[in-house]
C-alpha positions as CSV (number, residue, x, y, z in Angstrom):
1,X,0.0,0.0,0.0
2,X,1.4,3.4,-0.9
3,X,1.1,6.3,1.5
4,X,0.9,9.8,-0.2
5,X,0.5,11.9,2.9
6,X,3.2,13.8,4.9
7,X,5.6,11.8,7.1
8,X,7.2,13.7,10.0
9,X,11.0,13.4,9.8
10,X,11.1,13.0,13.6
11,X,8.6,10.2,13.6
12,X,10.1,7.2,15.4
13,X,10.8,4.0,13.4
14,X,11.0,5.8,10.0
15,X,14.4,5.5,8.4
16,X,15.6,6.4,4.9
17,X,18.8,7.5,3.2
18,X,18.9,11.3,2.8
19,X,21.4,13.9,1.5
20,X,23.6,15.3,4.3
21,X,23.4,18.8,2.7
22,X,20.8,20.8,1.0
23,X,20.8,20.3,-2.8
24,X,21.8,23.9,-3.3
25,X,24.9,23.4,-1.2
26,X,26.2,20.5,-3.3
27,X,28.6,21.1,-6.3
28,X,30.8,18.8,-8.5
29,X,34.3,19.3,-9.7
30,X,36.3,16.9,-11.9
31,X,39.7,18.1,-10.7
32,X,41.4,15.3,-8.8
33,X,44.3,13.7,-10.8
34,X,44.9,11.0,-8.2
35,X,41.6,9.1,-8.1
36,X,40.8,5.9,-9.9
37,X,37.4,4.2,-10.0
38,X,38.5,0.5,-10.6
39,X,41.5,-0.2,-8.4
40,X,40.6,-4.0,-8.5
41,X,42.1,-3.9,-12.0
42,X,45.6,-3.6,-10.5
43,X,45.9,-7.1,-9.0
44,X,44.1,-8.7,-12.0
45,X,46.5,-7.2,-14.5
46,X,49.4,-8.0,-12.2
47,X,48.3,-11.6,-12.2
48,X,48.0,-11.6,-16.0
49,X,51.5,-10.2,-16.3
50,X,52.9,-12.8,-13.8
51,X,51.3,-15.6,-15.9
52,X,53.1,-14.3,-18.9
53,X,50.3,-12.6,-20.9
54,X,52.6,-10.0,-22.4
55,X,55.2,-12.6,-23.4
56,X,52.6,-14.8,-25.0
57,X,51.2,-11.9,-27.0
58,X,54.6,-10.8,-28.1
59,X,55.7,-14.2,-29.3
60,X,52.3,-15.4,-30.6
61,X,51.0,-12.5,-32.7
62,X,52.5,-11.6,-36.0
63,X,50.5,-8.5,-37.1
64,X,52.3,-6.2,-39.4
65,X,51.4,-2.9,-41.1
66,X,50.1,0.5,-40.0
67,X,48.3,0.5,-36.7
68,X,49.7,-2.8,-35.4
69,X,52.8,-1.5,-33.5
70,X,52.9,-2.6,-29.8
71,X,50.2,-5.2,-30.3
72,X,50.8,-6.7,-26.8
73,X,50.1,-3.4,-25.1
74,X,46.9,-2.8,-27.2
75,X,45.5,-6.3,-26.5
76,X,46.3,-5.9,-22.8
77,X,44.5,-2.5,-22.8
78,X,41.4,-4.1,-24.5
79,X,41.4,-6.9,-21.9
80,X,41.8,-4.5,-19.0
81,X,39.0,-2.4,-20.2
82,X,36.7,-5.4,-20.5
83,X,37.6,-6.6,-17.0
84,X,36.7,-3.1,-15.7
85,X,33.3,-3.2,-17.5
86,X,33.8,-1.8,-20.9
87,X,31.5,-3.2,-23.6
88,X,32.4,-1.1,-26.6
89,X,35.5,0.5,-28.1
90,X,34.4,3.9,-26.8
91,X,34.2,2.6,-23.3
92,X,38.0,1.9,-23.3
93,X,38.3,5.6,-22.3
94,X,37.6,4.2,-18.8
95,X,41.3,3.4,-18.6
96,X,42.3,7.1,-19.1
97,X,40.8,8.9,-16.2
98,X,42.3,10.4,-13.0
99,X,45.3,8.5,-11.7
100,X,45.0,5.6,-14.1
101,X,48.1,6.9,-16.0
102,X,50.1,6.7,-12.7
103,X,49.0,3.1,-12.1
104,X,49.2,1.7,-15.7
105,X,51.6,2.3,-18.6
106,X,50.9,2.0,-22.3
107,X,47.2,2.8,-22.2
108,X,45.9,3.5,-25.7
109,X,43.1,5.8,-26.9
110,X,39.9,4.1,-28.1
111,X,40.4,5.2,-31.7
112,X,43.9,3.6,-31.6
113,X,42.4,0.3,-30.3
114,X,39.7,0.4,-32.9
115,X,42.2,0.9,-35.8
116,X,44.3,-1.9,-34.3
117,X,41.3,-4.4,-34.2
118,X,40.5,-3.7,-37.9
119,X,44.0,-5.0,-38.8
120,X,43.2,-8.5,-37.7
121,X,42.7,-11.4,-40.2
122,X,41.4,-14.9,-39.5
123,X,44.9,-16.2,-39.0
124,X,45.7,-13.5,-36.4
125,X,42.5,-14.4,-34.6
126,X,43.6,-18.0,-34.4
127,X,46.9,-16.8,-33.0
128,X,45.0,-15.0,-30.3
129,X,43.0,-18.1,-29.7
130,X,46.3,-19.9,-29.0
131,X,47.4,-17.2,-26.6
132,X,44.0,-17.4,-24.7
133,X,44.3,-21.2,-24.4
134,X,47.9,-21.1,-23.1
135,X,47.0,-18.3,-20.6
136,X,44.1,-20.3,-19.3
137,X,46.5,-23.3,-18.6
138,X,48.9,-20.9,-16.8
139,X,46.1,-19.4,-14.7
140,X,44.9,-22.9,-13.8
141,X,48.5,-23.8,-12.7
142,X,49.0,-20.6,-10.7
143,X,45.5,-20.4,-9.0
144,X,42.8,-22.8,-7.8
145,X,40.8,-22.0,-10.9
146,X,39.8,-25.6,-11.7
147,X,39.9,-27.5,-8.4
148,X,39.6,-31.2,-8.8
149,X,40.1,-31.1,-12.5
150,X,42.6,-33.9,-12.3
151,X,39.7,-36.2,-11.3
152,X,36.7,-34.9,-13.2
153,X,36.1,-31.9,-15.6
154,X,33.1,-31.0,-17.6
155,X,33.4,-29.5,-21.1
156,X,30.2,-27.8,-22.2
157,X,29.7,-26.6,-25.8
158,X,26.9,-24.3,-27.0
159,X,26.4,-21.2,-29.2
160,X,24.5,-18.0,-29.0
161,X,23.4,-15.2,-31.4
162,X,24.6,-11.7,-30.6
163,X,22.1,-9.3,-32.2
164,X,23.4,-6.6,-34.5
165,X,21.9,-3.7,-36.2
166,X,22.4,-1.9,-39.6
167,X,24.0,-3.2,-42.8
168,X,27.7,-2.7,-42.0
169,X,28.4,-5.8,-40.0
170,X,30.2,-8.4,-42.0
171,X,28.7,-11.9,-41.6
172,X,25.5,-10.7,-40.0
173,X,22.5,-12.9,-40.9
174,X,19.5,-14.7,-39.5
175,X,19.9,-18.2,-38.3
176,X,17.8,-20.7,-36.2
177,X,16.6,-17.9,-33.8
178,X,15.3,-15.6,-36.6
179,X,17.4,-12.8,-35.0
180,X,19.8,-10.9,-37.2
181,X,23.3,-11.1,-35.8
182,X,26.5,-13.0,-35.5
183,X,26.9,-16.5,-34.0
184,X,29.4,-17.1,-31.1
185,X,30.3,-20.7,-30.4
186,X,31.7,-21.4,-26.9
187,X,33.3,-24.3,-25.0
188,X,33.6,-23.9,-21.3
189,X,35.4,-25.9,-18.6
190,X,34.1,-26.5,-15.0
191,X,34.3,-29.0,-12.2
192,X,31.7,-29.8,-9.6
193,X,33.1,-27.2,-7.2
194,X,34.0,-24.3,-9.4
195,X,32.5,-21.7,-11.7
196,X,33.0,-22.2,-15.4
197,X,35.9,-20.7,-17.5
198,X,36.1,-20.3,-21.2
199,X,38.3,-22.8,-23.0
200,X,37.6,-21.9,-26.7
201,X,35.6,-19.5,-28.8
202,X,34.7,-19.0,-32.4
203,X,32.7,-16.2,-34.1
204,X,30.7,-17.4,-37.0
205,X,28.3,-15.8,-39.5
206,X,24.7,-15.3,-38.2
207,X,23.1,-17.8,-40.6
208,X,25.4,-20.7,-39.7
209,X,24.3,-24.1,-38.4
210,X,25.0,-24.7,-34.7
211,X,27.2,-27.8,-35.4
212,X,29.3,-26.2,-38.1
213,X,32.9,-26.2,-37.0
214,X,31.9,-27.5,-33.5
215,X,34.0,-30.6,-33.7
216,X,37.2,-28.6,-34.4
217,X,36.4,-26.2,-31.6
218,X,35.7,-29.1,-29.2
219,X,39.1,-30.7,-30.1
220,X,40.8,-27.4,-29.3
221,X,38.9,-27.2,-26.0
222,X,39.8,-30.7,-25.0
223,X,43.5,-30.0,-25.7
224,X,43.2,-26.9,-23.5
225,X,41.6,-28.9,-20.8
226,X,44.5,-31.3,-20.8
227,X,47.0,-28.4,-20.6
228,X,45.0,-27.1,-17.7
229,X,45.5,-30.3,-15.7
230,X,42.3,-32.2,-16.6
231,X,42.3,-36.0,-16.4
232,X,45.8,-36.5,-14.9
233,X,44.6,-38.7,-12.1
234,X,43.9,-42.4,-12.3
235,X,40.3,-43.2,-13.3
236,X,39.8,-39.5,-14.2
237,X,36.9,-38.5,-16.4
238,X,36.5,-35.7,-18.9
239,X,32.8,-35.4,-19.8
240,X,31.6,-33.4,-22.9
241,X,28.0,-32.2,-22.6
242,X,26.0,-30.7,-25.4
243,X,22.4,-30.3,-26.6
244,X,20.7,-31.9,-29.5
245,X,22.1,-29.4,-32.0
246,X,25.5,-31.2,-31.6
247,X,24.1,-34.8,-31.8
248,X,26.2,-36.1,-34.6
249,X,29.1,-38.5,-35.4
250,X,31.7,-35.7,-35.7
251,X,31.2,-34.6,-32.1
252,X,31.1,-38.1,-30.7
253,X,34.1,-39.2,-32.7
254,X,36.1,-36.1,-31.4
255,X,35.3,-37.1,-27.8
256,X,36.4,-40.7,-28.3
257,X,39.6,-39.8,-30.1
258,X,40.5,-37.4,-27.3
259,X,39.7,-40.1,-24.6
260,X,36.7,-38.1,-23.3
261,X,33.3,-39.3,-22.4
262,X,30.2,-37.7,-24.0
263,X,26.7,-36.8,-22.9
264,X,24.7,-35.4,-25.7
265,X,21.0,-34.8,-26.0
266,X,19.7,-37.1,-28.8
267,X,17.2,-35.8,-31.3
268,X,14.0,-37.8,-31.4
269,X,14.7,-39.5,-34.8
270,X,12.9,-42.6,-35.8
271,X,15.6,-44.9,-34.5
272,X,15.7,-43.1,-31.1
273,X,11.9,-43.2,-30.9
274,X,11.9,-47.0,-31.6
275,X,14.5,-47.5,-28.9
276,X,12.3,-45.6,-26.4
277,X,9.2,-47.7,-27.3
278,X,11.2,-50.9,-26.4
279,X,11.6,-49.7,-22.8
280,X,9.4,-51.8,-20.5
281,X,6.9,-49.9,-18.4
282,X,8.4,-51.4,-15.2
283,X,11.8,-50.0,-16.0
284,X,10.9,-46.4,-15.4
285,X,12.2,-44.9,-12.1
286,X,10.4,-41.9,-10.6
287,X,12.5,-38.9,-9.7
288,X,11.6,-35.6,-8.1
289,X,13.7,-32.5,-8.7
290,X,15.0,-30.6,-5.7
291,X,14.0,-27.4,-7.5
292,X,11.3,-27.3,-10.1
293,X,12.4,-26.5,-13.7
294,X,10.5,-24.4,-16.2
295,X,9.2,-26.3,-19.3
296,X,8.9,-24.0,-22.3
297,X,6.8,-26.4,-24.4
298,X,4.3,-27.0,-21.6
299,X,4.5,-23.5,-20.2
300,X,4.6,-24.8,-16.7
301,X,7.0,-25.7,-13.8
302,X,8.0,-29.4,-13.8
303,X,8.8,-30.9,-10.4
304,X,8.8,-34.7,-11.2
305,X,9.5,-37.1,-14.0
306,X,10.6,-40.7,-14.7
307,X,13.8,-42.0,-16.0
308,X,14.9,-45.2,-17.8
309,X,17.7,-46.4,-19.9
310,X,18.4,-48.7,-22.8
311,X,21.4,-49.8,-24.9
312,X,21.4,-47.9,-28.2
313,X,23.4,-47.9,-31.4
314,X,23.6,-44.5,-33.1
315,X,24.5,-43.5,-36.6
316,X,23.6,-46.8,-38.2
317,X,23.2,-45.0,-41.5
318,X,27.0,-44.6,-41.7
319,X,29.7,-47.3,-42.2
320,X,29.7,-50.1,-39.7
321,X,32.9,-49.1,-38.1
322,X,31.4,-45.6,-37.4
323,X,28.4,-47.0,-35.5
324,X,28.5,-46.0,-31.8
325,X,26.9,-48.1,-29.1
326,X,26.3,-46.5,-25.7
327,X,23.5,-45.8,-23.2
328,X,20.3,-44.0,-24.1
329,X,19.0,-42.4,-20.9
330,X,15.4,-41.2,-21.3
331,X,13.5,-38.8,-19.1
332,X,9.8,-38.6,-19.6
333,X,7.5,-35.9,-18.3
334,X,3.7,-36.3,-18.3
335,X,1.7,-34.0,-20.5
336,X,-0.8,-32.0,-18.5
337,X,-1.8,-29.5,-21.1
338,X,-5.5,-28.9,-20.7
339,X,-5.8,-28.0,-24.4
340,X,-5.4,-31.7,-25.3
341,X,-8.4,-32.7,-23.3
342,X,-12.0,-31.6,-24.0
343,X,-13.8,-29.6,-21.3
344,X,-15.3,-31.9,-18.6
345,X,-13.4,-34.9,-19.9
346,X,-10.6,-36.8,-18.2
347,X,-7.7,-38.3,-20.1
348,X,-8.2,-41.8,-21.4
349,X,-4.5,-42.7,-21.0
350,X,-1.3,-41.0,-19.9
351,X,0.7,-39.0,-22.6
352,X,4.4,-38.2,-22.1
353,X,7.1,-36.1,-23.6
354,X,10.5,-37.7,-23.9
355,X,14.0,-36.3,-23.5
356,X,16.8,-38.6,-24.5
357,X,20.5,-38.4,-23.6
358,X,23.1,-40.4,-25.5
359,X,26.1,-41.0,-23.2
360,X,28.9,-43.4,-22.5
361,X,29.3,-42.1,-18.9
362,X,29.9,-44.8,-16.3
363,X,27.8,-43.0,-13.7
364,X,24.6,-44.5,-12.3
365,X,21.5,-43.7,-14.4
366,X,20.0,-41.1,-12.2
367,X,23.4,-39.4,-11.5
368,X,24.2,-39.4,-15.2
369,X,20.8,-37.8,-16.0
370,X,21.3,-35.1,-13.4
371,X,24.9,-34.5,-14.5
372,X,23.7,-33.9,-18.1
373,X,21.1,-31.4,-16.9
374,X,23.9,-29.4,-15.4
375,X,25.0,-28.6,-19.0
376,X,22.8,-25.5,-18.5
377,X,25.8,-24.0,-16.6
378,X,27.1,-22.7,-20.0
379,X,24.0,-20.5,-20.2
380,X,25.4,-18.6,-17.2
381,X,28.6,-17.9,-19.1
382,X,26.7,-16.7,-22.1
383,X,24.6,-14.4,-19.9
384,X,27.7,-13.0,-18.2
385,X,29.3,-12.3,-21.6
386,X,26.2,-10.5,-22.9
387,X,26.0,-8.5,-19.7
388,X,29.6,-7.5,-20.2
389,X,32.0,-7.2,-23.1
390,X,29.7,-9.1,-25.5
391,X,26.9,-6.5,-25.1
392,X,28.2,-5.3,-28.4
393,X,30.2,-6.5,-31.3
394,X,31.6,-3.1,-31.9
395,X,33.2,-3.3,-35.4
396,X,32.0,-3.7,-38.9
397,X,34.9,-6.0,-39.6
398,X,34.2,-9.7,-38.9
399,X,37.8,-10.4,-37.9
400,X,37.9,-7.5,-35.6
401,X,34.7,-8.8,-33.8
402,X,36.3,-12.2,-33.7
403,X,39.3,-10.8,-31.9
404,X,37.0,-8.9,-29.6
405,X,35.3,-12.2,-28.6
406,X,38.6,-13.8,-27.8
407,X,39.6,-10.8,-25.6
408,X,36.2,-11.1,-23.9
409,X,37.0,-14.8,-23.1
410,X,40.4,-13.8,-21.7
411,X,38.8,-11.1,-19.5
412,X,36.2,-13.6,-18.2
413,X,38.9,-16.0,-17.2
414,X,41.0,-13.4,-15.5
415,X,37.9,-12.2,-13.6
416,X,37.2,-15.8,-12.5
417,X,40.8,-16.2,-11.4
418,X,40.5,-13.0,-9.3
419,X,37.4,-14.4,-7.7
420,X,39.1,-17.6,-6.6
421,X,42.1,-15.6,-5.2
422,X,39.8,-13.4,-3.2
423,X,38.4,-16.6,-1.7
424,X,35.1,-17.3,0.0
425,X,31.9,-16.7,-1.9
426,X,33.8,-14.6,-4.4
427,X,35.0,-17.8,-6.0
428,X,31.6,-18.6,-7.5
429,X,30.1,-15.1,-7.8
430,X,28.9,-13.9,-11.2
431,X,31.4,-11.6,-13.0
432,X,29.0,-8.6,-12.7
433,X,29.1,-9.1,-8.9
434,X,32.8,-9.4,-8.9
435,X,33.1,-6.1,-10.8
436,X,30.9,-4.4,-8.2
437,X,32.6,-5.8,-5.1
438,X,36.2,-6.2,-6.1
439,X,37.0,-4.4,-9.3
440,X,35.0,-1.1,-9.4
441,X,36.4,0.0,-6.1
442,X,37.5,3.7,-5.9
443,X,41.0,4.6,-4.6
444,X,43.4,7.5,-4.3
445,X,46.9,7.0,-5.7
446,X,49.8,8.3,-3.6
447,X,53.6,7.8,-3.4
448,X,55.8,7.5,-0.4
449,X,59.4,6.5,-0.2
450,X,59.5,5.4,-3.8
451,X,56.5,3.1,-3.2
452,X,53.0,3.5,-4.6
453,X,50.2,3.5,-2.0
454,X,46.6,3.0,-3.0
455,X,44.2,4.4,-0.4
456,X,40.8,2.6,-0.5
457,X,37.6,3.6,1.2
458,X,37.4,2.8,4.9
459,X,34.7,0.2,5.9
460,X,34.5,-1.2,2.4
461,X,32.1,-4.1,2.8
462,X,34.3,-6.6,0.8
463,X,37.6,-5.5,2.2
464,X,38.8,-9.0,3.3
465,X,38.4,-10.4,-0.2
466,X,39.9,-7.5,-1.9
467,X,42.9,-7.4,0.5
468,X,43.4,-11.1,-0.1
469,X,43.3,-10.6,-3.9
470,X,46.0,-7.9,-3.7
471,X,48.2,-10.0,-1.4
472,X,48.0,-13.2,-3.5
473,X,48.2,-11.6,-7.0
474,X,50.9,-9.0,-6.2
475,X,53.1,-10.6,-3.5
476,X,52.6,-14.3,-3.1
477,X,54.9,-16.5,-5.2
478,X,53.4,-18.2,-8.3
479,X,56.0,-20.8,-9.0
480,X,53.7,-23.0,-11.1
481,X,52.9,-20.2,-13.5
482,X,56.4,-19.6,-14.6
């Protein structure tokens, strides 16, 4: 209920935040050269430098020509701006305010960075992909970024369409979503106890099929996972999870060649449907979800289902040696749509919708089904990118936007590494939350006895985590990252 009457400021029990001075007594001046608005960027860029980002860029990129000088410094500036919250080339001016020039060297103007991005070709983007993969491996060695990866690691693959406008975007088109834009393919790594990091990215034209080039990207991601320490323990498991868009021989074969397990949603083809109909009615096991899930087709929350499994041979239309026999785990949900039943009439028999998962995982049936549903974790990464550097694909050049996507992946992984170094709940917080609590912290830059001192606000709510981040990123040894 809203109250529109007068409230006496002296009335007991009424509290609200008010200005400490009258509005007419408040003025603003942009005149302090020693203030910075994102001091959390300092330990993150220090961590990147200690893990050899500059060295990797210098040795890995071969750009030549006008506007490509000091490529390592320009890529580092792009990554730093994205970590601080920039989502366009213009936003890179965030790095050039107040005392930022006293904290960082080689900060470039947005126009310089835009010109530099337009010099990229597909080959240069692949070089940057290699740098991103090697940096992730070094971050995993230097920080607890992927705890338990030696025992089990999940590799999730999916794509998303980033909407674009106008006619100047190279490669823009309409694909399966009907939205005009560019298609970004992602592969992410995670373990049961950590937040996901990005192992590989690929920007594609908007009208592309989801599975196009996915097998090559998956091979790159699995190689990166191995370099990051995945699967080194005895009886370790690397599990690739994907939805039905990637149900095909190429993806399954890539998993098997790399020694990884697979868990892929199977399309309800005729052969899959026949396999489901062979399941005995007594084989179904009832389950109940701890948290209800939203069903788009039924437009309702689903809180229970039944699960069964059957041995299934896929891709029988190919050569015999390319047939794959594994488990088909099927989840069925009862249809309760009242539109299928006439008014006043009860259903004559139960009707179900089926969701099939093709997997060679050795987990028990119910555990394997629940593990596959956790594939939705990649949607969190996509949402975080779109809420950050992937809010725009800022250039008309396709290669420039491809390089922008790779820089976004690097910034995501660095932010995740900062979260685990800060410890506690920061390790699994969303990147936007990490920016608010750890990165976008104001500070005043001072110098004393040839040392730089950063004065942060007193009573900062997340002081313990930020203090831990500074200590571990700047001062603690990182012998494994060398």
